[in-house]
N, CA and C atoms as an extended XYZ file, in Angstrom:
213
Properties=species:S:1:pos:R:3:atomname:S:1:resname:S:1:resid:I:1 pbc="F F F"
N       194.162       63.626      200.635 N   UNK     1
C       195.011       62.627      200.136 CA  UNK     1
C       195.699       63.109      198.854 C   UNK     1
N       196.975       62.838      198.800 N   UNK     2
C       197.807       63.351      197.675 CA  UNK     2
C       198.849       62.184      197.361 C   UNK     2
N       199.384       62.366      196.062 N   UNK     3
C       200.360       61.308      195.726 CA  UNK     3
C       201.657       62.010      195.558 C   UNK     3
N       202.663       61.237      196.056 N   UNK     4
C       204.021       61.919      195.956 CA  UNK     4
C       204.427       61.939      194.522 C   UNK     4
N       204.080       60.986      193.729 N   UNK     5
C       204.464       60.830      192.198 CA  UNK     5
C       203.239       60.584      191.448 C   UNK     5
N       202.453       61.626      191.186 N   UNK     6
C       201.198       61.339      190.399 CA  UNK     6
C       201.504       60.976      188.977 C   UNK     6
N       202.647       61.278      188.418 N   UNK     7
C       202.963       60.682      187.147 CA  UNK     7
C       202.898       59.240      186.954 C   UNK     7
N       203.139       58.429      188.073 N   UNK     8
C       203.027       57.049      188.063 CA  UNK     8
C       201.597       56.616      187.843 C   UNK     8
N       200.676       57.419      188.109 N   UNK     9
C       199.239       56.889      187.911 CA  UNK     9
C       198.883       56.631      186.404 C   UNK     9
N       199.729       57.101      185.580 N   UNK    10
C       199.525       56.945      184.122 CA  UNK    10
C       199.803       55.424      183.882 C   UNK    10
N       200.633       54.772      184.668 N   UNK    11
C       200.913       53.381      184.501 CA  UNK    11
C       199.691       52.470      184.729 C   UNK    11
N       198.539       52.949      185.455 N   UNK    12
C       197.360       52.294      185.603 CA  UNK    12
C       196.640       52.066      184.427 C   UNK    12
N       196.933       52.917      183.409 N   UNK    13
C       196.227       52.770      182.041 CA  UNK    13
C       196.793       51.508      181.407 C   UNK    13
N       198.000       51.017      181.693 N   UNK    14
C       198.576       49.871      181.152 CA  UNK    14
C       197.986       48.535      181.686 C   UNK    14
N       197.320       48.659      182.832 N   UNK    15
C       196.812       47.464      183.475 CA  UNK    15
C       195.871       46.560      182.650 C   UNK    15
N       195.032       47.205      181.827 N   UNK    16
C       194.164       46.466      180.919 CA  UNK    16
C       194.911       45.603      179.933 C   UNK    16
N       196.088       45.893      179.653 N   UNK    17
C       196.930       45.183      178.767 CA  UNK    17
C       197.365       43.841      179.251 C   UNK    17
N       197.530       43.691      180.643 N   UNK    18
C       198.006       42.430      181.152 CA  UNK    18
C       197.124       41.333      180.865 C   UNK    18
N       195.767       41.466      181.062 N   UNK    19
C       194.987       40.294      180.842 CA  UNK    19
C       194.821       39.971      179.309 C   UNK    19
N       195.026       40.978      178.489 N   UNK    20
C       195.001       40.786      176.994 CA  UNK    20
C       196.238       40.007      176.610 C   UNK    20
N       197.299       40.355      177.219 N   UNK    21
C       198.670       39.637      176.854 CA  UNK    21
C       198.521       38.230      177.352 C   UNK    21
N       197.920       37.952      178.541 N   UNK    22
C       197.821       36.672      179.190 CA  UNK    22
C       196.910       35.754      178.225 C   UNK    22
N       195.789       36.289      177.719 N   UNK    23
C       194.916       35.625      176.735 CA  UNK    23
C       195.585       35.211      175.444 C   UNK    23
N       196.404       36.195      175.048 N   UNK    24
C       197.107       35.943      173.755 CA  UNK    24
C       198.187       34.811      174.058 C   UNK    24
N       198.818       34.863      175.181 N   UNK    25
C       199.859       33.804      175.426 CA  UNK    25
C       199.081       32.318      175.579 C   UNK    25
N       197.842       32.368      176.210 N   UNK    26
C       197.132       31.082      176.326 CA  UNK    26
C       196.776       30.620      174.931 C   UNK    26
N       196.492       31.349      173.931 N   UNK    27
C       196.073       30.953      172.641 CA  UNK    27
C       197.203       30.609      171.849 C   UNK    27
N       198.359       31.205      172.066 N   UNK    28
C       199.499       30.898      171.323 CA  UNK    28
C       200.082       29.446      171.719 C   UNK    28
N       199.988       29.239      172.996 N   UNK    29
C       200.681       28.045      173.519 CA  UNK    29
C       199.957       26.701      172.991 C   UNK    29
N       198.835       26.701      172.372 N   UNK    30
C       198.139       25.560      171.886 CA  UNK    30
C       198.928       24.969      170.700 C   UNK    30
N       199.777       25.706      170.055 N   UNK    31
C       200.452       25.249      168.870 CA  UNK    31
C       201.641       24.230      169.069 C   UNK    31
N       202.023       24.247      170.332 N   UNK    32
C       203.119       23.411      170.586 CA  UNK    32
C       202.711       22.005      170.924 C   UNK    32
N       203.497       21.043      170.574 N   UNK    33
C       203.146       19.708      170.859 CA  UNK    33
C       204.135       19.099      171.902 C   UNK    33
N       203.506       18.415      172.769 N   UNK    34
C       204.375       17.732      173.935 CA  UNK    34
C       203.996       16.277      173.928 C   UNK    34
N       205.156       15.536      174.094 N   UNK    35
C       204.986       14.123      174.020 CA  UNK    35
C       204.972       13.597      175.554 C   UNK    35
N       203.976       12.697      175.848 N   UNK    36
C       203.931       12.181      177.187 CA  UNK    36
C       203.994       10.648      177.080 C   UNK    36
N       204.546       10.031      178.073 N   UNK    37
C       204.574        8.568      178.056 CA  UNK    37
C       203.341        7.952      178.289 C   UNK    37
N       202.435        8.738      179.098 N   UNK    38
C       201.119        7.986      179.386 CA  UNK    38
C       200.072        8.907      179.326 C   UNK    38
N       198.997        8.726      178.509 N   UNK    39
C       197.958        9.621      178.386 CA  UNK    39
C       197.099        9.637      179.577 C   UNK    39
N       197.066        8.512      180.289 N   UNK    40
C       196.340        8.469      181.662 CA  UNK    40
C       196.837        9.372      182.613 C   UNK    40
N       198.123        9.628      182.731 N   UNK    41
C       198.663       10.635      183.582 CA  UNK    41
C       198.208       11.907      183.213 C   UNK    41
N       198.086       12.251      181.958 N   UNK    42
C       197.737       13.571      181.435 CA  UNK    42
C       196.367       13.873      181.744 C   UNK    42
N       195.461       12.917      181.593 N   UNK    43
C       194.088       13.000      181.914 CA  UNK    43
C       193.760       13.208      183.305 C   UNK    43
N       194.608       12.378      184.252 N   UNK    44
C       194.448       12.561      185.644 CA  UNK    44
C       194.936       14.068      186.114 C   UNK    44
N       195.821       14.549      185.394 N   UNK    45
C       196.399       15.858      185.816 CA  UNK    45
C       195.477       16.996      185.416 C   UNK    45
N       194.873       16.778      184.138 N   UNK    46
C       193.869       17.857      183.735 CA  UNK    46
C       192.501       17.840      184.234 C   UNK    46
N       192.051       16.720      185.010 N   UNK    47
C       190.729       16.732      185.579 CA  UNK    47
C       190.796       17.493      186.856 C   UNK    47
N       189.663       18.091      187.189 N   UNK    48
C       189.561       18.863      188.451 CA  UNK    48
C       189.071       20.177      188.172 C   UNK    48
N       189.593       21.235      188.838 N   UNK    49
C       188.997       22.547      188.663 CA  UNK    49
C       189.830       23.366      187.629 C   UNK    49
N       189.324       23.533      186.542 N   UNK    50
C       190.179       24.171      185.511 CA  UNK    50
C       190.540       25.754      185.720 C   UNK    50
N       189.758       26.326      186.661 N   UNK    51
C       189.968       27.729      186.997 CA  UNK    51
C       191.226       27.958      187.790 C   UNK    51
N       191.684       26.830      188.406 N   UNK    52
C       192.872       27.025      189.322 CA  UNK    52
C       194.160       27.584      188.602 C   UNK    52
N       194.160       27.200      187.420 N   UNK    53
C       195.409       27.554      186.634 CA  UNK    53
C       195.405       29.053      186.359 C   UNK    53
N       194.416       29.645      186.562 N   UNK    54
C       194.276       31.267      186.267 CA  UNK    54
C       194.470       32.015      187.533 C   UNK    54
N       194.571       31.301      188.700 N   UNK    55
C       194.701       32.032      189.883 CA  UNK    55
C       196.065       32.799      190.089 C   UNK    55
N       197.226       32.108      189.879 N   UNK    56
C       198.441       32.889      190.008 CA  UNK    56
C       198.549       34.114      188.974 C   UNK    56
N       198.157       34.056      187.660 N   UNK    57
C       198.193       35.312      186.984 CA  UNK    57
C       197.246       36.363      187.549 C   UNK    57
N       196.138       35.997      188.022 N   UNK    58
C       195.130       37.068      188.612 CA  UNK    58
C       195.718       37.511      189.777 C   UNK    58
N       196.386       36.774      190.647 N   UNK    59
C       197.051       37.339      191.904 CA  UNK    59
C       198.264       38.415      191.453 C   UNK    59
N       198.898       37.995      190.449 N   UNK    60
C       199.999       38.923      189.879 CA  UNK    60
C       199.454       40.121      189.342 C   UNK    60
N       198.280       40.023      188.703 N   UNK    61
C       197.636       41.267      188.181 CA  UNK    61
C       197.263       42.174      189.367 C   UNK    61
N       196.599       41.638      190.306 N   UNK    62
C       196.191       42.350      191.624 CA  UNK    62
C       197.373       43.052      192.340 C   UNK    62
N       198.503       42.202      192.320 N   UNK    63
C       199.639       42.752      193.020 CA  UNK    63
C       200.232       44.014      192.184 C   UNK    63
N       200.302       43.776      190.843 N   UNK    64
C       200.751       44.937      190.027 CA  UNK    64
C       199.792       46.158      190.300 C   UNK    64
N       198.616       45.977      190.205 N   UNK    65
C       197.812       47.192      190.534 CA  UNK    65
C       197.900       47.742      191.764 C   UNK    65
N       198.115       47.023      192.883 N   UNK    66
C       198.319       47.598      194.246 CA  UNK    66
C       199.638       48.299      194.204 C   UNK    66
N       200.635       47.776      193.591 N   UNK    67
C       201.939       48.435      193.572 CA  UNK    67
C       202.046       49.715      192.903 C   UNK    67
N       201.233       49.693      191.792 N   UNK    68
C       201.269       50.991      191.063 CA  UNK    68
C       200.441       52.079      191.737 C   UNK    68
N       199.424       51.687      192.456 N   UNK    69
C       198.755       52.625      193.217 CA  UNK    69
C       199.418       53.056      194.427 C   UNK    69
N       200.160       52.119      194.978 N   UNK    70
C       200.980       52.487      196.138 CA  UNK    70
C       202.116       53.498      195.708 C   UNK    70
N       202.631       53.386      194.484 N   UNK    71
C       203.721       54.170      194.116 CA  UNK    71
C       203.268       55.575      193.882 C   UNK    71
């Protein structure tokens, strides 16, 4: 097995930065205030499975890793 462009493998070193940036954005977002007309609606929307909101960024991370390896 060989790589056509082995210099792109250096981009794999940047992959650990993506979860770090994601965690930084999660912490930074807490400073903003949003007004809602009904707190009952907010409580109903936030109950359930809290891990589901992390699925799209995790899939994006895996897709980026696969694309870098494929390149």
